[in-house]
C-alpha positions in Angstrom: 101.4 3.0 96.9 99.8 4.1 93.7 96.8 5.3 95.5 98.9 7.6 97.8 100.7 9.0 94.7 97.4 9.7 93.2 96.2 11.3 96.5 99.4 13.6 96.7 99.8 14.7 93.2 97.7 17.5 93.1 98.4 18.8 96.5 99.9 22.2 97.1 103.0 23.1 99.5 100.3 24.0 101.9 99.3 20.3 102.3 103.1 19.5 103.2 103.4 22.3 105.4 100.3 21.1 107.4 101.7 17.5 107.5 104.8 19.0 108.9 103.1 21.2 111.3 101.1 18.1 112.8 104.2 16.1 113.0 106.0 18.8 114.9 103.2 19.6 117.1 103.1 16.1 118.2 106.8 16.0 119.0 106.3 19.2 121.1 103.3 17.9 123.0 105.3 14.9 123.8 108.1 16.8 125.2 105.9 18.9 127.0 104.0 16.2 128.7 107.3 14.3 129.5 109.0 17.6 130.9 106.6 20.1 132.5 105.7 18.3 135.8 109.2 16.6 136.2 109.7 16.8 139.2 107.0 19.2 139.7 105.1 22.1 137.8 106.9 25.1 139.5 110.3 23.6 138.9 109.6 23.5 134.9 106.8 26.1 134.5 107.3 28.7 137.4 105.4 29.5 140.5 102.5 31.0 138.8 101.9 28.2 136.1 99.2 26.5 138.2 97.4 29.5 138.3 97.3 29.8 134.5 96.4 26.2 134.3 99.7 25.3 132.2 98.5 21.6 131.6 96.3 23.0 128.9 99.3 23.8 126.7 99.7 20.1 125.8 96.1 19.3 125.8 95.4 22.0 123.0 98.6 20.8 121.2 97.3 17.3 120.9 93.9 18.5 120.1 95.4 20.6 117.3 97.4 17.4 116.1 94.0 15.6 115.8 92.6 18.1 113.9 95.5 18.4 111.6 95.1 14.7 110.8 91.5 15.3 109.7 92.8 18.2 107.6 95.2 15.8 106.0 92.5 13.2 105.5 89.9 15.8 104.2 92.1 18.7 102.6 89.1 19.8 100.2 87.6 21.3 103.3 90.1 24.0 104.0 88.2 25.6 106.7 89.1 22.6 109.2 92.6 24.1 109.2 91.1 27.3 111.0 90.2 24.7 113.8 93.7 23.5 114.1 95.1 26.9 114.1 92.8 28.0 117.1 93.9 24.9 119.0 97.7 25.9 118.5 96.7 29.5 119.4 95.3 28.8 122.5 98.4 26.7 123.6 100.4 29.7 122.4 98.5 32.0 124.6 98.9 30.0 127.6 102.8 30.2 127.3 102.4 33.8 126.6 100.7 34.3 129.9 103.5 32.3 131.7 106.5 33.8 130.0 106.5 37.7 131.3 107.8 36.5 134.7 110.8 34.6 133.1 111.3 38.0 131.0 111.2 40.1 134.2 113.6 37.6 136.0 116.2 38.1 133.2 115.7 41.9 133.3 116.5 41.9 137.0 119.0 39.1 137.3 116.9 37.0 139.9 114.6 34.4 138.5 112.1 34.6 141.5 109.4 32.8 139.5 111.5 29.7 139.6 110.9 27.5 136.6 113.2 26.3 133.7 114.1 29.2 131.9 115.3 27.2 128.5 112.3 25.0 128.6 109.7 27.8 128.4 111.8 29.7 125.7 111.6 26.3 123.8 107.9 26.1 124.3 107.3 29.8 123.3 109.3 29.8 120.1 108.0 26.2 119.1 104.5 27.3 119.8 105.2 30.4 117.7 106.5 28.5 114.7 103.5 26.1 115.1 101.0 28.9 114.9 102.8 30.7 112.1 103.0 27.3 109.9 99.4 26.4 110.7 98.2 29.7 109.1 100.0 29.2 105.8 97.8 26.3 104.5 94.7 28.3 105.9 95.3 30.8 103.3 97.3 29.2 100.5 95.0 26.0 100.4 95.9 22.5 100.4 95.3 22.0 96.5 97.6 23.2 93.7 94.3 24.3 91.8 91.2 25.4 93.7 88.7 23.9 91.2 90.1 20.5 92.1 89.3 21.1 95.7 85.9 22.2 94.7 85.5 19.1 92.5 86.5 16.8 95.7 83.9 18.5 98.1 80.6 16.7 97.0 80.3 13.8 99.3 79.4 10.8 96.8 79.8 6.9 97.3 80.3 4.8 100.6 84.1 5.5 100.8 83.7 9.2 100.8 80.8 9.1 103.3 82.8 7.0 105.6 85.9 9.2 105.3 84.0 12.2 106.2 82.0 10.8 109.2 85.4 9.5 110.6 86.8 12.9 110.1 83.9 14.6 111.7 83.9 12.3 114.6 87.5 12.8 115.2 87.3 16.5 114.8 84.3 16.6 117.3 86.1 14.6 119.6 89.3 16.7 119.7 87.4 19.8 120.2 85.1 18.6 123.0 87.6 16.7 125.0 90.1 19.4 125.0 87.7 22.2 125.9 86.0 19.9 128.6 89.3 18.9 130.1 90.5 22.6 130.0 87.3 23.7 131.9 87.6 20.9 134.4 91.3 21.8 135.2 90.6 25.4 135.4 87.7 25.0 137.7 90.0 22.5 139.8 92.7 25.3 140.1 90.0 27.9 140.9 88.4 25.9 143.6 91.9 25.4 145.3 92.8 28.8 145.1 90.8 30.5 147.8 88.8 32.9 145.7 85.8 34.7 147.2 84.9 36.1 150.6 82.5 33.6 152.2 83.6 31.1 154.7 85.0 27.9 153.3 85.4 29.6 149.9 89.2 28.3 150.0 88.1 24.7 150.9 89.3 21.9 148.5 86.6 19.3 147.7 88.4 16.4 149.3 89.4 18.3 152.5 87.5 19.0 155.7 86.6 22.8 156.1 89.3 24.3 158.2 87.0 27.0 159.3 86.0 25.5 162.5 83.4 26.8 164.9 86.6 28.0 167.0 87.5 30.2 164.2 84.1 31.4 163.6 83.5 32.5 167.1 86.9 34.3 167.2 86.1 36.1 164.0 82.7 37.2 165.4 84.2 38.5 168.6 86.5 40.8 166.5 84.5 44.2 166.1 85.3 45.7 162.6 83.0 47.6 160.6 85.2 49.0 157.8 84.3 47.9 154.4 87.5 47.8 152.1 85.4 46.5 149.3 83.7 50.1 148.9 86.6 52.4 148.8 87.4 54.1 145.4 90.4 56.4 145.2 90.2 58.3 141.8 93.8 58.8 139.9 94.8 62.5 139.8 96.6 64.1 136.7 99.6 65.1 138.9 100.7 64.6 142.5 102.4 67.2 144.8 104.8 66.1 147.6 104.7 69.6 149.3 102.5 72.1 150.0 104.4 74.5 148.0 103.9 72.4 144.8 100.1 72.0 144.9 97.7 73.7 142.8 94.4 73.2 141.1 95.9 70.8 138.6 98.3 69.1 141.0 96.8 67.1 143.8 98.3 67.4 147.4 97.0 65.5 150.5 97.7 67.6 153.7 98.2 64.6 155.8 101.3 63.5 153.4 104.1 65.6 155.4 103.1 64.0 158.7 102.8 60.3 157.3 106.1 58.3 158.2 107.7 56.5 155.3 107.1 52.6 156.2 104.6 53.3 158.7 102.0 50.3 159.3 99.6 51.9 161.3 97.7 55.5 161.2 95.6 57.1 163.9 92.2 58.0 162.4 92.6 55.8 159.2 91.5 52.5 158.0 93.9 50.2 156.1 92.3 49.2 152.7 95.0 46.9 151.1 98.0 45.3 152.6 100.8 44.1 150.3 103.4 41.5 151.5 106.3 39.8 149.8 109.2 37.6 150.5 112.6 37.5 148.6 115.3 34.8 149.5 118.6 34.6 147.8 122.1 33.1 148.4 125.1 35.1 147.8 128.8 34.2 148.4 127.9 31.4 150.8 125.3 33.4 152.7 121.6 33.2 152.6 119.2 35.7 153.3 115.5 36.2 153.4 114.2 39.7 153.0 110.4 41.1 153.2 108.4 44.1 151.7 105.1 45.3 153.0 103.0 48.3 151.6 100.0 49.8 153.3 97.2 51.6 151.5 95.1 53.7 153.5 91.7 55.1 153.1 92.6 58.8 152.0 94.7 57.7 149.0 98.1 57.7 150.9 100.4 54.8 151.2 103.4 53.8 152.9 105.9 51.0 152.6 109.2 49.1 153.6 111.1 46.9 151.3 114.2 45.4 153.5 115.7 48.4 154.9 114.3 51.1 152.3 111.1 53.1 153.6 108.8 55.0 151.2 105.5 56.8 151.1 103.2 58.2 148.4 99.8 58.1 146.7 97.6 55.1 145.5 94.6 55.1 143.3 92.2 52.1 141.9 90.1 54.2 139.5 91.9 55.5 136.5 91.2 58.8 134.7 90.9 57.0 131.3 88.7 54.0 132.1 87.7 54.2 135.8 84.1 54.9 135.1 81.1 53.0 134.2 78.4 53.9 131.4 76.6 56.1 133.7 79.9 58.1 134.7 80.0 56.5 138.1 83.6 56.0 139.4 84.5 52.4 139.4 87.8 50.3 140.5 89.6 49.3 137.3 93.3 49.1 138.5 95.6 49.5 141.5 98.8 51.5 141.2 101.0 53.5 143.5 103.1 56.7 142.8 105.9 58.2 145.0 108.0 61.4 144.8 111.6 61.9 143.3 113.0 61.2 146.8 111.9 57.6 146.6 113.3 57.1 143.1 113.2 53.2 143.3 109.7 53.5 144.1 108.2 56.1 141.9 105.7 53.7 140.0 104.4 50.5 141.3 101.9 48.9 139.2 99.8 45.9 140.1 97.9 43.2 138.2 94.6 41.3 139.1 95.3 37.7 140.5 93.0 34.9 141.8 92.8 33.7 145.3 93.5 35.2 148.7 95.5 37.8 147.2 93.5 40.1 144.7 96.6 42.2 143.3 100.1 41.6 142.7 103.3 43.5 141.5 107.0 44.0 141.7 108.8 46.2 144.2 112.6 47.2 144.3 114.5 45.5 147.0 118.2 45.9 147.9 119.4 43.0 149.9 122.7 44.8 150.3 124.6 43.4 147.1 122.4 45.1 144.4 119.1 45.7 143.3 116.5 43.1 143.0 112.7 42.9 142.7 110.4 41.3 145.2 106.9 40.1 144.1 104.3 41.8 146.6 100.8 40.4 146.8 98.0 42.5 148.2 94.4 41.7 149.6 91.9 43.9 150.8 92.5 44.1 154.4 90.5 42.8 157.3 92.1 42.0 160.8 93.5 38.6 161.6 91.3 36.8 163.9 92.9 33.1 164.0 95.5 30.7 162.8 95.2 27.0 162.1 97.6 24.3 160.9 97.1 22.7 157.4 98.5 19.0 157.7 97.3 18.3 154.1 95.8 15.2 155.9 99.0 13.8 156.9 98.8 13.0 160.6 99.7 9.4 160.7 103.3 8.1 160.6 105.4 5.2 161.4 108.3 4.8 163.9 111.5 5.7 161.8 109.7 8.1 159.4 111.1 11.4 158.5 109.0 14.3 159.7 109.0 16.9 156.9 106.8 19.6 158.3 108.2 22.3 156.4 107.3 20.6 153.0 104.0 18.9 154.3 102.4 21.2 156.6 101.5 25.0 156.7 100.4 27.3 159.2 97.7 29.5 157.8 96.3 32.9 158.9 92.5 33.7 159.0 91.1 37.2 158.6 87.9 38.7 159.6 85.9 37.7 156.5 87.0 34.2 157.0 89.4 33.9 153.9 92.4 32.4 154.8 96.4 32.0 153.3 99.5 30.3 154.5 101.4 32.7 156.6 104.1 34.3 154.3 107.0 34.9 157.0 107.2 31.4 158.1 109.8 32.1 160.8 107.1 34.2 162.5 105.4 30.8 163.4 106.7 29.2 166.6 106.4 25.4 166.6 106.5 23.2 169.5 107.0 19.4 169.6 106.7 16.8 172.4 110.1 16.1 174.0 111.5 12.9 172.7 109.2 12.6 169.5 112.0 13.1 167.1 115.7 12.2 166.9 118.6 14.3 165.6 117.5 13.3 162.1 113.8 14.2 162.5 112.7 10.7 162.6 109.8 9.5 164.9 111.5 7.5 167.7 108.3 5.9 169.4 104.8 4.9 168.8 102.2 7.0 170.4 100.0 10.0 170.0 101.7 13.5 170.1 100.3 17.1 170.1 102.2 19.5 168.1 101.4 23.3 168.8 102.1 26.3 166.6 101.8 30.0 167.7 101.6 33.2 165.8 101.0 36.7 166.8 99.1 35.6 169.9 97.1 33.0 167.9 97.5 29.4 168.4 96.4 25.9 167.1 97.4 22.3 167.8 97.3 18.9 165.9 97.5 15.4 167.4 99.4 13.0 165.1 99.6 9.1 165.6 102.8 7.2 165.1 102.4 3.5 164.5 
């Protein structure tokens, strides 16, 4: 006890703040790991949490806690507190990336992102408090007098050598384990996300490649030479929506008047991006599902439909301010849409870059019939659909009496010309066919045997044979 008193007697308030920060970070980390996947990630952290690798919030918190312990054991080396601060800051940044969808849900009155709002606000403010608290010791120091810290810095004697060596080992382990684990998790999420444009780019490491020879042959049979990757549409300072308003300073596309609002096809023009979104909500005992689609054409015009509202306007992917490289060549640096005053709810639609099959994502106004809502629309560089397949998640063997949860376990996927694929968003557009007598009224398997299940979508079809023991 006397040694502890002697150790603490010359420590400043910064030392005790560091101790409190370490304890609080450990508590928050425990709460996070107990809660964030209970019962699943989307329920607690929101639908986009996996893309941001939310698991690393707890990992960096624990790493910060371990570093903070080293700080408390070796307070004379104040710079170590900066490393603890960095770990906490990384955890905070992750939550900052996740929280905007919760704020948007609050603003629109619909938590379309899912997730636990209270839990995420607890994390946000707790992590903010931890970061602020971690800054204080780094600046004011952990000793009452700086010269006392300087006097303790020399590494002399076996006890001091052992203490510094152990501290360095713990410090190195915390940083390496947290960064390596974060990297592994991030790479794992990316590999599952369907990035890239080559065949099999969506393939999970433990799954068979779903792009079969049948699908490759179907893709090869579809003639399509347009390259959406090469399209650059430059932003204009101002847009006109009638010829009368056009001038040298105000851009006007002569095809704008003839374009039908909500049109999904245009003669003589190619589709560059296709955006799609689904919104579901229950209201006064009813339940409705609504869709939104936006079509971006090769001449900079766009048209869209959000439930019963149709609109049209312009789009661009190369901004005036930042859409050039060092040589002055136009480059794609954004993707935004603008409409005229006659489409007041759609005057400005801005999108952000995302990973996976879809490359852009934004929010669009939607009216389900009882007030304004927002629907998330996801866009991909358009290539025509060439096939569909059933993703069973390797669940093809069952027993008599098992419940068949196809909606939960299976998904119908569409494949486009460049062999990228994604689950079909409008699930009701897929027609499923079961063999007669396979299931009873409770969706339970009635008899052993092999059964072929078929799915059809837009003229494409696929089938899977399951075994019931």
